[in-house]
C-alpha positions in Angstrom: 5.4 -11.8 -1.4 8.1 -11.9 1.1 6.8 -11.8 4.7 8.4 -8.5 6.8 10.9 -9.0 9.4 9.9 -6.4 11.5 6.2 -5.8 12.8 4.9 -1.7 12.5 5.3 -1.4 16.5 9.4 -3.0 16.5 9.8 -0.7 13.4 8.9 2.3 15.5 11.0 0.9 18.4 13.9 1.4 16.4 13.6 4.7 14.4 13.2 6.1 18.5 16.0 4.1 19.5 18.3 6.0 16.7 16.7 9.0 17.1 18.1 8.4 21.0 21.3 7.4 19.9 21.7 10.2 17.7 24.1 7.7 15.1 22.4 6.1 12.5 24.6 3.4 11.3 25.3 2.7 15.0 21.5 2.0 15.1 21.1 0.4 12.0 24.6 -2.1 12.5 23.0 -2.7 15.9 19.1 -3.7 14.6 21.1 -5.6 11.1 19.4 -3.2 8.8 20.4 -1.2 6.0 20.9 2.8 6.2 18.6 2.9 3.1 15.8 0.9 5.1 15.9 2.8 7.7 15.4 6.1 5.7 12.2 4.7 4.0 11.1 3.4 7.4 11.4 6.9 8.8 10.0 8.3 5.9 6.8 5.9 6.0 6.6 6.0 10.1 8.7 9.0 11.3 7.0 10.5 14.1 4.3 7.8 14.3 3.2 6.2 17.3 2.4 2.6 17.9 -1.3 3.4 17.8 -1.0 5.3 14.4 0.9 2.9 13.1 -1.9 0.5 13.7 -4.7 2.7 11.8 -2.7 3.3 9.3 -2.3 -0.7 8.8 -6.0 -0.7 9.0 -6.4 1.8 6.1 -4.3 0.4 3.9 -6.1 -2.7 4.4 -9.6 -1.0 4.0 -8.4 0.6 0.8 -7.1 -2.2 -0.8 -10.5 -4.2 -0.4 -12.4 -0.6 -1.9 -9.7 -1.1 -4.4 -10.9 -4.9 -5.5 -14.2 -4.0 -5.3 -13.8 -0.9 -7.4 -12.6 -3.6 -10.1 -14.9 -6.3 -10.1 -17.4 -3.1 -10.3 -16.1 -1.8 -13.3 -15.3 -5.0 -15.0 -19.2 -5.9 -14.8 -19.9 -2.8 -15.5 -17.8 -3.3 -18.9 -19.6 -6.7 -19.2 -23.1 -5.6 -18.6 -22.8 -3.2 -21.7 -21.8 -5.5 -23.8 -19.1 -6.2 -26.5 -19.9 -3.1 -28.8 -20.3 -0.7 -25.9 -17.3 -1.4 -24.1 -13.8 0.4 -24.4 -15.1 2.5 -27.0 -16.0 0.1 -29.3 -18.5 1.0 -32.0 -21.3 -1.3 -33.3 -20.9 -2.8 -36.6 -23.1 -0.9 -39.6 -26.9 -2.4 -39.7 -26.4 -3.9 -35.9 -28.5 -2.5 -33.4 -27.1 -0.6 -30.6 -27.5 -2.5 -26.7 
């Protein structure tokens, strides 16, 4: 995965500086970013303070960990049921269900 060039704190600083200047193209040129990147950042971080961005990063990290736990748990559940019960498959005729 590509490493980010700017931290959340730097992004918020760039957004605030652009608001102060009022010229988005000029702010993008000074920071060597595209306008598309600026608008993507503004959609994600617009109106945030640095402390809020840190909380957002922590929540995103926690959410990722929880998703991994759920996927591992659901995989274990399917395996515990056995091949006849997992994924909606029926046991062959004459075989007892587990």
